[in-house]
C-alpha positions, -999 to 999 in steps of 0.1 A, spaced: -139 -179 454 -170 -167 440 -173 -146 478 -141 -129 457 -156 -121 429 -188 -111 437 -174 -89 457 -149 -75 433 -183 -68 414 -201 -51 431 -171 -33 443 -162 -25 410 -199 -16 402 -199 6 429 -166 22 428 -177 30 384 -201 57 391 -183 72 418 -150 77 395 -170 90 364 -196 110 389 -162 130 397 -149 134 366 -179 163 361 -165 199 378 -185 222 386 -178 259 381 -204 292 395 -204 321 367 -187 351 368 -213 379 372 -185 402 363 -175 393 332 -207 377 322 -243 400 312 -259 392 285 -266 412 246 -297 415 236 -306 435 196 -345 440 181 -350 457 151 -366 497 153 -389 503 132 -360 493 99 -339 523 110 -315 513 137 -304 481 157 -313 490 195 -291 472 225 -296 468 261 -286 442 287 -287 428 318 -263 431 343 -271 407 371 -260 361 361 -260 334 380 -251 303 377 -234 271 373 -217 249 350 -211 219 352 -180 197 324 -168 173 322 -151 173 288 -134 132 291 -168 116 288 -185 142 260 -213 159 292 -219 187 309 -247 210 315 -256 250 317 -284 264 344 -281 308 340 -304 329 351 -303 371 345 -320 388 364 -340 408 344 -343 442 369 -305 443 358 -319 459 326 -293 490 313 -308 503 277 -279 529 291 -305 555 297 -338 557 325 -357 568 302 -359 538 281 -354 511 306 -387 521 321 -398 514 290 -384 484 289 -394 472 318 -428 475 313 -448 443 307 -452 457 271 -413 438 268 -399 422 294 -426 425 326 -394 429 352 -423 434 386 -441 402 371 -414 384 357 -383 392 373 -357 369 357 -350 353 332 -337 314 334 -315 289 304 -319 255 317 -292 238 288 -300 195 289 -269 188 259 -237 205 257 -224 189 221 -184 192 220 -161 192 185 -135 178 203 -122 190 235 -146 218 229 -178 229 241 -196 239 208 -233 244 209 -257 242 243 -291 234 242 -316 237 269 -348 250 275 -350 288 274 -381 304 296 -381 339 289 -420 354 306 -427 323 323 -428 306 282 -401 284 281 -390 277 246 -362 248 237 -331 269 217 -298 259 206 -268 279 219 -239 287 197 -210 284 215 -171 302 205 -135 304 217 -143 280 244 -118 276 264 -104 266 306 -75 268 325 -60 294 345 -65 329 346 -34 344 347 -42 369 370 -62 353 404 -44 315 387 -75 299 397 -96 279 369 -119 293 346 -134 283 320 -151 312 290 -168 320 258 -186 338 237 -228 327 231 -252 339 208 -286 327 198 -312 346 180 -351 338 193 -388 349 182 -398 369 208 -435 369 197 -425 331 203 -421 340 237 -459 368 242 -437 395 238 -461 406 210 -462 450 216 -453 466 180 -452 443 160 -437 445 130 -421 478 136 -407 461 162 -379 433 151 -398 399 158 -363 386 161 -335 394 199 -304 382 187 -289 379 217 -255 373 232 -226 369 259 -186 367 275 -196 341 301 -165 335 323 -173 305 352 -148 296 384 -144 262 390 -155 255 428 
């Protein structure tokens, strides 16, 4: 009988973590529907906006355990300000320095839930080789089947504000604003 209980305990100890691990789903970010936008005050006269056209990453989601993570990589060389001259200006070493720092990354260590919905992601944001903790607000979070492809997916809107000076982007401060608002639609398909 002792052998039975010992075997049962061992089997349970192995099976429970395996079941928990299976509860998490992994989603691949859809680069055609995920493109971060940023905006900054320009000389006190206007708000200038740009975007990045190439992103990649994954979302791991376990709604039952209220856990998950996000890894997002932004290809900074895909910077798009709407005009080639403006793109080149923002890509130089005083701003995004795309030659030396071709990516921006966000790696979350915590998802915040309200009920079954993700409402925030906390993690490390790396820009120009400097890593700082940030919190992304998440709104309109939804998972389900895409009505066209029938594939399982999740989507949301994310936003945050950073100070560019925290990451060493000092060019033309304070004439060009220090606060950078970042937002993005994000869609990801279940693997």
